C-alpha positions in Angstrom: -23.3 2.2 -19.3 -26.0 4.8 -19.5 -28.7 2.1 -19.4 -27.1 0.7 -16.2 -27.0 4.2 -14.6 -30.7 4.7 -15.4 -31.7 1.3 -14.0 -30.0 1.8 -10.7 -31.8 3.7 -7.9 -30.1 6.6 -6.3 -29.7 4.6 -3.1 -28.0 1.8 -5.1 -25.7 4.3 -6.7 -24.7 5.7 -3.3 -24.1 2.2 -1.9 -21.6 1.6 -4.7 -19.5 4.6 -3.6 -18.3 3.1 -0.3 -16.5 -0.2 0.1 -18.2 -3.4 1.1 -16.9 -5.8 3.7 -13.5 -4.2 3.6 -12.1 -5.6 0.3 -15.1 -5.6 -2.1 -17.1 -3.2 -4.2 -20.7 -3.0 -3.0 -22.9 -5.4 -5.0 -26.2 -4.4 -6.7 -28.1 -7.6 -5.9 -31.3 -6.4 -7.6 -29.6 -6.2 -10.9 -27.4 -9.3 -10.4 -24.1 -7.4 -10.1 -21.7 -9.2 -7.8 -19.3 -7.8 -5.2 -16.0 -7.3 -7.2 -12.9 -8.1 -5.1 -9.9 -6.0 -4.3 -6.6 -7.2 -2.8 -3.3 -5.8 -1.7 -0.6 -5.5 -2.7 2.8 -4.3 -3.8 4.8 -7.5 -2.9 2.2 -10.1 -3.8 -1.3 -11.0 -2.7 -1.5 -9.7 0.9 -5.0 -8.9 1.9 -4.8 -9.8 5.6 -5.3 -13.5 5.2 -8.7 -13.2 3.5 -7.5 -14.9 0.3 -5.0 -17.5 1.7 -1.3 -18.1 1.0 0.4 -16.7 -2.1 3.7 -16.1 -3.8 5.8 -13.5 -2.0 7.6 -11.3 -4.6 10.6 -9.1 -3.9 10.1 -5.4 -3.4 9.3 -3.0 -6.2 12.7 -1.3 -5.5 14.4 -4.6 -6.2 12.5 -4.9 -9.5 13.6 -1.4 -10.5 17.2 -2.2 -9.5 17.2 -5.1 -12.0 17.2 -2.7 -14.9 15.4 -5.5 -16.8 12.3 -4.3 -18.6 11.4 -7.8 -19.8 11.6 -9.0 -16.3 9.1 -6.3 -15.1 6.6 -7.3 -17.8 6.9 -11.0 -16.8 6.5 -10.2 -13.1 3.4 -8.1 -13.9 2.0 -11.1 -15.8 2.6 -13.3 -12.7 0.8 -10.8 -10.5 -2.1 -11.0 -12.9 -2.0 -14.8 -12.7 -2.0 -14.8 -8.9 -5.1 -12.5 -8.8 -7.0 -14.4 -11.5 -6.4 -17.8 -9.8 -8.4 -16.5 -6.9 -11.0 -14.6 -8.8 -9.9 -11.1 -7.6 -10.6 -8.1 -9.8 -8.3 -5.3 -8.5 -4.6 -5.2 -7.6 -4.0 -2.4 -5.1 -0.6 -1.7 -6.6 1.9 -0.5 -7.9 3.1 2.2 -5.6 5.0 4.9 -7.3 5.7 7.6 -4.7 9.1 9.2 -5.1 11.6 8.9 -2.2 12.0 12.2 -0.4 13.0 10.8 3.0 15.4 7.9 3.4 13.4 6.5 6.4 10.0 6.7 4.6 8.3 3.6 6.0 7.0 2.4 2.6 10.0 3.2 0.4 10.5 -0.5 -0.3 7.1 -0.6 -2.0 8.2 2.1 -4.5 10.7 2.1 -7.4 13.3 4.7 -6.4 14.0 8.3 -6.3 14.2 9.0 -10.1 10.8 9.8 -11.4 11.8 9.2 -15.1 14.4 6.5 -15.5 13.0 3.9 -13.1 9.3 4.8 -12.7 8.2 5.4 -16.2 9.8 2.3 -17.7 9.2 -0.3 -15.1 5.7 1.0 -14.0 4.5 0.9 -17.6 5.7 -2.7 -18.2 4.6 -4.2 -14.9 1.1 -2.5 -14.9 0.5 -3.5 -18.5 1.3 -7.1 -17.6 -1.2 -7.1 -14.9 -4.0 -5.6 -16.9 -3.4 -7.8 -19.9 -4.3 -10.6 -17.6 -7.7 -9.0 -16.9 -6.9 -7.4 -13.5 -7.2 -3.7 -12.8 -3.9 -2.1 -11.6 -4.3 0.6 -9.0 -1.5 3.1 -9.0 -0.9 4.8 -5.6 -0.6 6.9 -3.4 -1.7 10.1 -5.2 0.3 12.3 -4.4 3.3 13.4 -2.4 2.7 10.7 0.2 6.1 11.0 1.8 5.7 9.4 5.2 3.6 6.9 7.2 4.2 8.6 10.6 1.4 11.0 11.5 -0.1 10.4 8.0 -3.5 11.7 8.9 -2.2 15.1 9.8 1.0 15.7 7.9 0.9 18.1 5.0 3.4 17.8 2.2 4.2 21.4 1.2 5.3 21.2 -2.4 6.0 23.9 -5.0 4.4 23.7 -8.4 7.7 23.0 -10.0 8.7 20.2 -7.6 5.2 18.7 -7.9 5.4 18.6 -11.7 9.0 17.5 -12.0 9.4 15.1 -9.1 6.1 13.9 -7.6 3.7 13.6 -10.6 5.6 12.2 -13.6 5.2 8.6 -12.5 1.4 9.0 -12.0 1.1 10.7 -15.3 3.0 7.9 -17.0 0.7 5.4 -15.3 -2.4 7.1 -16.7 -1.2 8.1 -20.2 1.3 5.4 -21.0 0.4 2.3 -19.0 -3.3 3.0 -19.1 -4.1 2.1 -15.4 -7.8 1.9 -14.7 -7.7 3.0 -11.0 -5.8 5.5 -8.9 -5.6 5.5 -5.1 -5.1 8.7 -3.0 -2.7 9.2 -0.2 -3.6 9.8 3.4 -1.8 13.1 3.6 -2.6 16.6 2.9 -1.0 18.3 -0.1 -0.3 22.0 0.6 -2.9 22.0 3.4 -5.7 20.1 1.6 -6.4 16.3 2.0 -5.6 14.4 -1.2 -9.1 12.8 -1.2 -10.7 16.3 -1.5 -7.9 18.2 -3.2 -9.6 19.7 -6.3 -6.4 21.1 -7.7 -4.7 17.7 -7.5 -7.7 15.7 -8.8 -8.3 18.2 -11.7 -4.8 17.5 -12.9 -5.5 13.8 -12.9 -9.0 13.8 -14.5 -9.1 17.0 -16.6 -5.5 17.7 -17.5 -4.3 14.1 -18.0 -7.7 12.8 -19.2 -8.0 9.9 -16.7 -11.2 8.1 -17.3 -11.0 5.4 -14.6 -11.9 5.5 -10.9 -10.2 7.4 -8.1 -10.4 5.6 -4.7 -9.3 6.5 -1.3 -6.8 4.6 0.7 -8.3 2.8 3.6 -10.1 5.1 6.0 -8.6 8.3 4.6 -11.8 10.0 3.4 -12.5 13.1 5.6 -15.7 14.6 4.2 -18.7 13.9 2.1 -19.4 17.2 0.3 -15.8 18.2 -0.6 -14.7 14.7 -1.5 -17.8 14.1 -3.6 -17.7 17.5 -5.4 -13.9 17.6 -5.9 -13.6 14.2 -7.6 -13.2 11.2 -5.3 -15.2 8.3 -6.7 -14.9 5.6 -4.1 -14.4 5.6 -0.3 -12.7 2.5 0.9 -12.1 1.2 4.4 -14.3 3.5 6.5 -17.9 3.7 5.1 -18.5 7.0 6.9 -18.9 9.6 4.2 -20.1 8.2 0.9 -23.2 6.6 2.5 -26.9 7.3 2.3 -27.1 9.1 5.7 -24.5 11.7 4.5 -25.1 12.0 0.8 -28.9 11.9 0.5 -29.4 15.1 2.6 -26.6 16.8 0.6 -28.4 15.9 -2.6 -31.7 17.1 -1.3 -30.1 20.4 -0.3 -28.4 20.8 -3.7 -24.9 20.7 -2.2 -24.1 17.5 -4.2 -26.0 16.8 -7.5 -27.3 13.4 -8.6 -25.3 13.8 -11.8 -22.1 14.0 -9.6 -23.1 10.6 -8.2 -23.9 9.3 -11.7 -20.4 10.2 -12.9 -18.8 8.2 -10.1 -20.9 5.2 -11.0 -19.8 5.6 -14.7 -16.2 5.6 -13.6 -16.5 2.6 -11.3 -18.7 0.3 -13.3 -17.6 1.7 -16.7 -14.0 0.5 -15.9 -15.3 -2.9 -14.7 -17.3 -3.3 -17.9 -14.2 -2.3 -20.0 -12.2 -5.0 -18.2 -14.8 -7.6 -18.9 -15.9 -8.2 -15.3 -19.6 -8.2 -16.5 -19.0 -10.7 -19.3 -16.9 -13.5 -17.7 -16.0 -15.0 -14.4 -12.9 -13.5 -12.9 -11.8 -16.9 -11.5 -9.5 -18.6 -14.0 -9.4 -22.3 -13.0 -6.6 -23.0 -15.5 -4.2 -21.1 -13.3 -3.1 -23.0 -10.1 -3.4 -21.2 -6.8 -0.1 -22.7 -5.8 1.8 -21.5 -8.8 5.3 -22.9 -9.3 5.9 -20.5 -12.2 5.1 -17.5 -10.0 7.4 -18.9 -7.3 10.2 -19.3 -9.8 9.6 -15.8 -11.1 9.9 -14.4 -7.6 13.2 -16.1 -7.2 14.5 -14.8 -10.5 13.4 -11.3 -9.8 15.1 -11.3 -6.4 18.4 -12.5 -8.0 18.3 -9.8 -10.7 17.6 -7.1 -8.2 20.7 -7.7 -6.1 23.6 -5.4 -7.0 27.2 -6.2 -6.1 28.9 -2.9 -5.7 32.4 -4.1 -4.9 34.2 -7.5 -5.1 37.7 -6.8 -4.0 40.2 -9.6 -5.0 37.3 -11.6 -6.3 36.3 -12.5 -2.7 32.9 -13.7 -3.9 31.8 -16.3 -4.5 33.5 -17.8 -1.4 35.9 -20.7 -2.1 37.0 -23.5 0.1 34.9 -22.4 3.1 35.3 -24.5 6.2 33.6 -22.5 9.0 30.8 -19.9 8.7 29.4 -17.8 11.6 25.8 -16.6 11.1 24.6 -13.9 13.6 21.3 -12.2 13.9 17.6 -12.9 14.6 16.4 -12.5 11.0 18.7 -15.3 9.8 16.6 -17.9 11.6 12.9 -17.1 11.9 10.7 -17.8 14.9 8.3 -20.6 14.2 6.2 -20.5 17.3 5.0 -17.9 19.8 5.9 -18.5 23.4 6.8 -16.4 26.5 9.9 -15.0 25.0 9.3 -15.0 21.2 6.6 -14.0 18.8 6.1 -14.8 15.2 4.8 -11.3 14.6 8.4 -10.1 14.7 9.4 -12.3 11.8 10.6 -10.0 9.0 11.0 -11.9 5.8 8.9 -9.4 3.8 7.1 -6.1 4.2 4.4 -5.2 6.7 0.8 -4.0 6.3 -0.4 -4.2 2.8 2.9 -5.8 1.7 2.7 -8.7 4.2 2.3 -11.8 2.1 1.6 -15.2 3.7 4.0 -17.2 1.6 3.8 -20.9 0.8 7.3 -21.5 2.2 10.3 -19.6 3.3 14.0 -20.4 3.1 15.8 -18.6 5.9 19.3 -17.1 5.6 20.7 -19.9 7.8 19.0 -22.6 5.7 20.3 -21.0 2.5 23.9 -20.9 3.7 23.8 -24.5 4.9 22.4 -25.6 1.5 25.0 -23.6 -0.4 28.0 -24.8 1.7 27.1 -28.4 2.7 30.7 -29.2 3.7 31.2 -26.2 5.9 30.8 -26.1 9.6 28.0 -23.5 10.2 27.7 -21.8 13.6 24.6 -19.7 14.5 23.9 -17.2 17.2 20.7 -15.0 17.5 22.8 -12.1 18.7 19.9 -10.0 19.9 16.3 -11.0 20.5 13.8 -11.2 17.7 11.7 -8.8 19.8 14.5 -6.2 19.8 12.4 -3.1 19.1 10.2 -3.1 22.2 13.0 -4.5 24.4 15.4 -1.9 23.2 13.4 1.0 24.6 12.3 -0.9 27.6 15.8 -0.9 29.0 17.0 2.4 27.4 17.6 5.6 29.2 17.0 9.1 27.6 18.1 12.4 28.9 17.1 16.0 28.1 19.7 18.7 27.3 19.7 19.8 31.0 20.5 16.3 32.2 17.1 15.2 33.4 15.8 11.8 32.5 13.1 11.8 29.8 12.3 13.1 26.3 11.4 16.6 25.2 9.5 17.1 21.9 8.4 20.2 20.1 5.3 20.3 17.9 4.6 23.0 15.3 1.2 23.8 14.0 0.9 24.3 10.3 -1.9 25.8 8.2 -5.4 26.5 9.4 -7.5 24.6 11.9 -7.4 24.1 15.7 -5.0 21.2 15.6 -7.5 19.0 17.4 -7.1 15.2 17.2 -8.8 13.2 14.6 -11.9 11.3 15.6 -11.3 8.2 17.7 -13.3 6.1 15.2 -10.8 6.9 12.4 -7.9 5.7 14.5 -9.9 2.6 15.6 -10.6 1.7 11.9 -6.9 1.9 11.1 -6.0 -0.1 14.2 -8.5 -2.8 13.1 -7.2 -2.7 9.5 -3.6 -3.2 10.7 -4.5 -6.0 13.1 -3.8 -4.0 16.3 -5.9 -3.9 19.4 -7.9 -0.8 20.1 -7.2 1.4 23.2 -10.2 3.1 24.7 -8.3 6.4 25.1 -6.6 6.9 21.8 -8.0 4.2 19.4 -4.8 2.2 19.0 -2.8 -0.2 21.1 0.1 1.3 23.0 3.5 -0.4 23.6 4.3 -0.2 27.3 7.5 1.5 28.2 9.3 2.5 31.4 10.6 5.6 29.7 8.9 8.8 30.8 8.3 11.6 28.2 8.1 15.3 28.6 6.4 17.2 25.9 6.4 20.9 25.1 3.9 22.1 22.5 4.3 25.3 20.5 2.3 26.8 17.7 3.6 28.8 14.8 
């Protein structure tokens, strides 16, 4: 490792510290080092269509609900197979944040609200299964990443005791028990400091727990060059704004960031890759089929074991001698085409974002019921439109407490700073990553609505 560090130029080292073409580590072509691949995600290979169709697995919550440790290990092995079959080096999962809000947008990616019973057991087994296949598991989102809404600005205010007893145990187990090689930060601030530059948080990870792997940012959530570099972030992903030559070379010349700090990041990134064998063998394993019937079957088995029947009064289930069945709801029969009234983007057979897998095939609820009860008469009604979310608010009416039409919101400023909006470029990068169009005014596409809004701002 030290020989490699000496042979790389300072510019080549800096290039490595920022992602390359969105889902790759930057190559070092002069030394013949390729661009190692990364791919989402928590519910199967889901990197925005870059790597084709894949097996869609059930949610991590479903896996935890199975209470089957052997199943977790076998699912982890299948994840490793899916990645090796495509020559991908990094799995950007598992997610282990603890549920603190029932409506947290990514709760389904995580394993529950108990940091010990579920997380420590299932995380250990699933992560080990992945890495035994020669794929780096990346535990995320470090730490206290409680919500998606306003994630660039929100600060999770957490006491020392709550942090140690609730938020951190799963990450600690991932590092010390499962031996994960990579950790990904959250977008949020923790007690007023962004996770990507939070020295207190990163010192716990690297110094207290002895983590020797790489710490990467989530996509476009690096907010500085000097603080992030000096406080322990190793790899900026998704933005290429801070860990770049234009920002780091002047800081090194000024003595704000040392070259040894850069060297340590290179050791953590390439040292982990060397340890996993990426320098010694091709990552593509041609003995594993891309369309993998074993992985498909495992996804089915995991989904079955994760379903919990809480009550079965009078042994109602399984249904017997059924003659007529009514199926109602848009998610029971997916849209297959986009037209003037329907859009396949609203199809919800899995998660969104980094969890949106493009599956080989899908059996709808309606198809499943028809197959299970071939002699029954099955009736279907969509009920409400597949596009119910935008249409719901398009026709809804809201009123303030004094009876006027509209909405009133209150915003409370927390911590230091002037509360100014984040740079448009940051929002545009996230819009691009999420597949949304960019609005020239605020960086993201806006859903049109006939509802007017009245906003009152207040600082405290």
